[in-house]
C-alpha positions as CSV (number, residue, x, y, z in Angstrom):
1,M,21.6,-4.3,13.6
2,A,19.6,-5.4,10.8
3,E,20.6,-4.4,7.5
4,K,17.7,-2.2,5.4
5,K,15.3,-3.9,3.2
6,I,15.5,-2.2,-0.3
7,V,13.1,-2.3,-3.3
8,E,13.9,-1.1,-6.5
9,C,10.9,0.4,-8.7
10,V,11.4,1.1,-12.5
11,P,7.8,2.7,-13.3
12,N,7.3,3.5,-17.6
13,F,5.8,6.7,-18.2
14,S,3.9,7.5,-21.7
15,E,5.8,10.6,-22.2
16,G,9.1,11.3,-23.6
17,R,8.8,14.9,-25.2
18,N,7.4,17.2,-22.6
19,I,10.1,18.2,-20.3
20,E,8.1,20.0,-18.0
21,T,5.7,17.0,-17.5
22,I,8.7,14.6,-16.8
23,D,10.2,16.8,-14.5
24,A,7.0,17.3,-12.6
25,I,6.8,13.2,-12.1
26,E,10.4,13.0,-11.2
27,A,9.6,15.8,-8.4
28,S,6.7,13.7,-7.2
29,I,9.2,10.7,-6.3
30,V,12.4,12.6,-4.7
31,S,10.1,14.4,-2.6
32,T,9.4,11.2,-0.7
33,E,11.5,10.7,2.3
34,N,14.5,8.2,2.0
35,I,13.9,7.4,-1.7
36,K,17.0,7.7,-4.0
37,L,16.5,8.6,-7.6
38,L,18.8,6.3,-9.7
39,N,18.0,6.8,-13.2
40,R,15.6,8.8,-15.9
41,E,15.8,8.0,-19.6
42,S,13.5,9.4,-21.9
43,D,13.0,8.7,-26.0
44,R,11.2,11.2,-28.1
45,D,10.4,8.2,-30.7
46,Y,9.0,6.1,-28.1
47,N,7.4,8.9,-26.4
48,R,8.3,7.3,-23.1
49,T,10.2,7.9,-19.7
50,V,12.0,5.4,-17.4
51,I,12.5,6.6,-14.1
52,T,14.4,4.1,-11.6
53,F,14.2,4.7,-8.0
54,A,14.9,2.4,-4.8
55,G,14.5,2.7,-1.2
56,E,12.7,0.9,1.7
57,P,9.3,-0.6,0.9
58,S,7.0,1.8,2.4
59,G,8.6,4.8,0.7
60,V,8.9,3.0,-2.4
61,K,5.2,2.4,-2.3
62,T,4.3,6.2,-1.4
63,A,6.8,7.4,-4.1
64,A,5.2,5.0,-6.8
65,F,1.7,6.3,-5.8
66,R,2.5,10.2,-6.1
67,A,4.2,9.3,-9.5
68,I,1.4,7.4,-10.9
69,A,-1.1,10.1,-9.8
70,K,1.0,12.9,-11.0
71,A,1.1,11.0,-14.5
72,S,-2.6,10.6,-14.5
73,E,-2.8,14.3,-14.0
74,L,-0.7,15.8,-16.8
75,I,-0.8,13.0,-19.6
76,D,-3.6,12.6,-21.7
77,M,-3.7,9.3,-23.2
78,S,-6.2,10.2,-25.8
79,Q,-3.6,12.5,-27.3
80,Q,-0.7,10.3,-26.8
81,C,1.1,8.6,-29.6
82,G,4.7,7.0,-30.0
83,E,6.4,3.8,-31.4
84,H,6.5,1.7,-28.0
85,P,3.3,-0.2,-26.9
86,R,1.7,1.4,-24.1
87,I,-1.8,1.0,-22.3
88,G,-1.9,3.9,-19.9
89,A,-0.1,7.4,-18.5
90,T,2.1,5.0,-16.3
91,D,2.4,2.0,-18.6
92,V,4.0,-0.6,-16.1
93,C,5.5,-0.3,-12.8
94,P,7.3,-3.1,-11.6
95,L,8.8,-3.8,-7.9
96,I,12.0,-5.4,-7.5
97,P,13.7,-7.1,-4.8
98,V,17.2,-5.6,-4.3
99,S,18.5,-6.2,-0.8
100,N,17.3,-8.1,2.5
101,V,13.5,-8.4,0.5
102,T,11.8,-11.3,-0.3
103,M,10.0,-11.6,-3.9
104,N,6.9,-12.6,-1.7
105,E,7.1,-9.2,0.1
106,C,7.0,-7.0,-3.3
107,V,4.2,-9.0,-4.6
108,Q,2.2,-8.1,-1.3
109,L,3.7,-4.3,-1.9
110,A,2.2,-4.4,-5.5
111,H,-0.9,-5.6,-4.0
112,E,-1.1,-2.8,-1.9
113,L,0.1,-0.4,-4.5
114,G,-2.7,-1.8,-6.9
115,R,-5.6,-1.5,-4.6
116,D,-4.4,2.1,-3.4
117,V,-4.1,3.3,-7.3
118,G,-7.5,1.7,-8.2
119,E,-9.5,2.8,-5.2
120,R,-8.0,6.3,-4.7
121,L,-7.1,7.4,-8.3
122,G,-9.9,5.5,-10.5
123,I,-7.0,3.9,-12.6
124,P,-7.8,0.5,-13.8
125,V,-4.8,-1.9,-12.6
126,Y,-3.6,-5.3,-13.8
127,L,-1.1,-7.3,-11.8
128,Y,1.4,-9.1,-13.5
129,E,4.6,-11.1,-13.1
130,S,4.9,-12.8,-9.8
131,A,2.1,-10.7,-8.6
132,A,-0.5,-12.0,-11.3
133,R,-3.2,-13.5,-9.6
134,L,-4.1,-15.5,-12.9
135,A,-1.5,-17.4,-15.0
136,E,-2.7,-15.7,-18.4
137,R,-1.5,-12.3,-17.0
138,R,2.0,-12.9,-15.7
139,N,3.2,-11.7,-19.3
140,L,3.0,-8.0,-19.8
141,E,2.3,-8.2,-23.4
142,S,-0.7,-10.3,-22.9
143,I,-2.2,-7.6,-20.7
144,R,-1.1,-4.8,-23.1
145,K,-2.6,-6.5,-26.1
146,G,-4.5,-4.2,-28.2
147,E,-2.7,-1.3,-26.4
148,Y,-4.6,2.0,-25.0
149,E,-6.5,2.0,-28.1
150,G,-8.0,-1.3,-27.5
151,L,-8.9,-0.9,-23.9
152,R,-12.3,0.0,-24.0
153,K,-13.1,-3.3,-25.2
154,R,-10.4,-5.0,-23.5
155,I,-11.6,-3.9,-19.8
156,K,-14.9,-5.5,-20.4
157,E,-13.1,-8.9,-21.3
158,W,-10.4,-8.8,-19.0
159,R,-11.6,-7.4,-15.6
160,P,-9.0,-5.1,-13.5
161,D,-7.5,-6.5,-10.5
162,Y,-8.2,-3.3,-8.8
163,G,-10.1,0.1,-10.0
164,P,-12.9,0.7,-12.1
165,T,-14.2,-2.1,-14.4
166,E,-16.1,0.5,-16.8
167,Y,-14.5,2.9,-19.3
168,D,-15.5,6.2,-18.3
169,D,-13.8,9.7,-18.9
170,R,-11.0,9.4,-16.2
171,V,-10.0,6.1,-17.8
172,R,-10.0,7.4,-21.3
173,K,-7.6,10.1,-19.9
174,S,-5.2,8.0,-17.8
175,G,-5.5,4.5,-19.4
176,A,-4.9,1.6,-17.5
177,T,-1.5,0.6,-15.2
178,V,0.3,-2.4,-15.0
179,I,1.9,-3.1,-11.4
180,G,4.0,-6.2,-10.5
181,A,6.8,-7.9,-9.1
182,R,9.7,-9.4,-10.9
183,F,13.2,-10.0,-11.0
184,F,15.9,-8.0,-12.4
185,L,14.8,-7.0,-16.2
186,I,17.5,-5.5,-18.4
187,A,16.0,-3.5,-21.2
188,Y,18.1,-3.6,-24.1
189,N,18.2,-2.4,-27.6
190,I,20.3,-3.2,-30.2
191,N,21.0,-0.8,-33.5
192,L,20.8,-2.2,-36.9
193,K,22.4,-0.1,-39.9
194,T,19.0,0.1,-41.8
195,Q,15.9,2.2,-41.9
196,D,14.0,-1.0,-43.1
197,V,11.9,-1.8,-40.0
198,R,10.4,-5.0,-41.5
199,I,14.2,-6.2,-41.0
200,A,14.1,-5.1,-37.3
201,H,10.4,-6.9,-37.0
202,N,12.1,-10.3,-38.6
203,I,14.6,-10.6,-36.4
204,A,12.9,-9.7,-33.5
205,R,10.4,-12.5,-34.1
206,M,13.5,-15.0,-34.8
207,V,15.1,-14.2,-31.6
208,R,12.2,-13.8,-29.2
209,E,11.3,-16.6,-26.9
210,S,7.7,-16.7,-28.1
211,G,8.8,-16.7,-31.8
212,S,6.2,-16.1,-34.3
213,L,2.8,-17.8,-35.9
214,V,3.7,-19.4,-39.3
215,K,0.9,-20.9,-41.6
216,D,1.7,-24.9,-42.5
217,V,0.7,-26.1,-45.9
218,T,-2.7,-26.7,-44.9
219,G,-3.1,-23.0,-44.2
220,K,-3.2,-24.0,-40.2
221,E,-1.4,-21.4,-38.1
222,R,1.3,-22.8,-35.6
223,R,3.8,-21.3,-33.3
224,V,7.7,-21.4,-34.1
225,P,9.7,-20.6,-30.9
226,G,12.4,-18.3,-31.2
227,I,16.0,-19.0,-30.5
228,L,16.6,-17.0,-27.2
229,K,14.8,-18.1,-23.8
230,Y,14.0,-15.2,-21.6
231,V,13.9,-12.7,-24.6
232,K,11.2,-10.6,-25.5
233,A,11.8,-8.4,-28.4
234,I,10.0,-6.0,-31.1
235,G,11.3,-4.2,-34.0
236,V,11.3,-0.5,-34.0
237,E,12.2,2.6,-35.8
238,L,14.5,5.5,-34.3
239,K,13.9,8.3,-36.8
240,E,16.0,10.7,-35.0
241,Y,19.3,8.7,-35.9
242,N,17.9,6.9,-39.0
243,I,18.2,3.3,-37.7
244,T,16.0,0.7,-36.6
245,Q,16.3,-1.4,-33.5
246,V,15.5,-4.7,-31.9
247,S,14.2,-3.8,-28.6
248,I,14.4,-6.5,-26.2
249,N,13.6,-7.1,-22.4
250,L,16.0,-9.9,-21.1
251,T,14.1,-11.0,-18.2
252,N,16.9,-13.4,-16.9
253,Y,20.4,-12.1,-17.9
254,E,21.9,-15.1,-16.2
255,E,20.4,-17.8,-18.5
256,T,20.4,-15.8,-21.7
257,S,23.4,-12.9,-21.5
258,L,23.9,-9.7,-22.7
259,H,26.7,-10.9,-25.3
260,K,25.0,-14.1,-26.5
261,T,21.9,-11.7,-27.4
262,F,24.2,-9.3,-29.3
263,E,26.0,-11.7,-31.0
264,T,23.0,-13.7,-32.0
265,V,21.4,-10.5,-33.4
266,K,24.6,-9.6,-35.0
267,K,24.6,-12.8,-36.7
268,L,20.8,-12.6,-38.0
269,S,21.3,-8.8,-39.4
270,R,24.2,-9.9,-41.7
271,E,21.7,-12.7,-43.2
272,F,19.4,-9.8,-43.8
273,G,22.1,-7.9,-45.7
274,T,22.8,-5.4,-42.8
275,E,24.7,-5.2,-39.6
276,T,24.4,-4.2,-35.9
277,T,26.3,-0.9,-34.9
278,G,26.1,-0.8,-31.5
279,S,23.4,-1.2,-28.6
280,E,22.2,0.8,-25.4
281,I,20.8,-0.3,-21.8
282,I,17.7,1.5,-21.0
283,G,17.6,2.2,-17.1
284,L,20.0,0.2,-14.9
285,V,21.9,-2.7,-15.3
286,P,23.7,-5.3,-12.5
287,K,27.4,-5.2,-12.6
288,K,27.4,-9.0,-13.3
289,A,25.7,-8.6,-16.4
290,L,28.5,-6.4,-17.7
291,I,31.6,-8.6,-16.1
292,D,29.8,-12.0,-17.8
293,A,29.8,-9.9,-21.0
294,G,33.4,-8.3,-20.8
295,S,34.5,-12.1,-19.8
296,F,33.3,-13.3,-23.0
297,Y,35.5,-10.5,-25.2
298,T,38.5,-10.5,-23.1
299,E,40.8,-12.6,-20.8
300,T,41.6,-9.9,-18.4
301,Q,40.7,-10.3,-14.8
302,S,40.1,-6.8,-13.5
303,E,36.7,-5.6,-12.9
304,G,37.3,-2.2,-14.6
305,K,38.8,-3.6,-17.4
306,L,36.1,-6.3,-18.0
307,I,33.4,-3.5,-18.1
308,E,35.1,-1.8,-20.4
309,A,35.4,-4.6,-22.8
310,A,31.4,-5.0,-22.7
311,V,31.1,-1.5,-23.3
312,E,33.3,-1.5,-26.2
313,N,32.2,-4.7,-28.0
314,L,28.7,-4.2,-27.3
315,G,28.8,-0.9,-28.7
316,L,27.2,0.6,-25.5
317,S,27.9,4.2,-26.2
318,Q,27.2,4.6,-29.8
319,L,24.1,6.3,-29.5
320,N,24.6,8.1,-25.9
321,R,27.9,7.5,-23.8
322,F,27.6,5.0,-21.2
323,E,29.0,6.0,-18.0
324,S,29.2,3.1,-15.5
325,R,29.1,5.1,-12.4
326,K,25.5,6.1,-13.6
327,K,24.5,2.6,-15.4
328,I,25.5,0.0,-12.9
329,I,23.0,-0.2,-10.0
330,E,25.8,-1.5,-7.5
331,Y,27.5,1.7,-8.0
332,L,24.7,3.7,-7.1
333,L,23.1,2.1,-4.0
């Protein structure tokens, strides 16, 4: 008997404050047959909610479509503001192969979902990562440049892969949506004991793979690569906790680990006269990522002890208690 094909979906919605809206979006997902809700996390400062669910491909596509439709109905992007970059009510919707599914199958699913969202909901859709039709659109940050506020101009310069190509009242309300297929990404934020967001920005520029633009003695700009490959990072302020964060997307945790990322930021923070106080994982994390980190900090061979060592040394419970049974994807599926 063939094993089930399992796809994970992690849509990011541009609402982190209105619980009724977030509940309604979640309800549109869980009402879909054979879908398992894995996680939901909201942040008021970011004004953003990340929902993680999984299931068989057809069910995941249906649930994602329903969620995008509900978000476009309830979120008015012309009134939205928050610390996190965004381009639409459903900012980004990645599909991730988990079990017995190839990346090519997820790419096909992303195209089918993108076509439905564009044609049936009238939302401009850009395809990214492995589903991108154009090389310059693989990177989410490239598509999201200028954010929602720049979409009126952007939509003319960057024709969407699906959906409307004109900025009308519907697009004004919904913004655009980025849909794609990718490998497992860890959303990882490192806490800094400072309210000076400039320090967080500087550290982010130093660690991220893309680095930053600097001017040479002639005034010409050139790009200086960052320290860590497979790292995307920005600096953000968390007023609720009176701290700042280096907010990171780790796109290949096997090549650039959680502990290497944390220790690098820890070292740099000292150079800027501050320190790291902990970190947090937004959404879910593969078990191996924590076991690898635990192995760096302790010599024990016990899976449970390795995970405990990772949680303790990375400070994963500083802001919110890290519960392994709710955060590690293998424990949920």
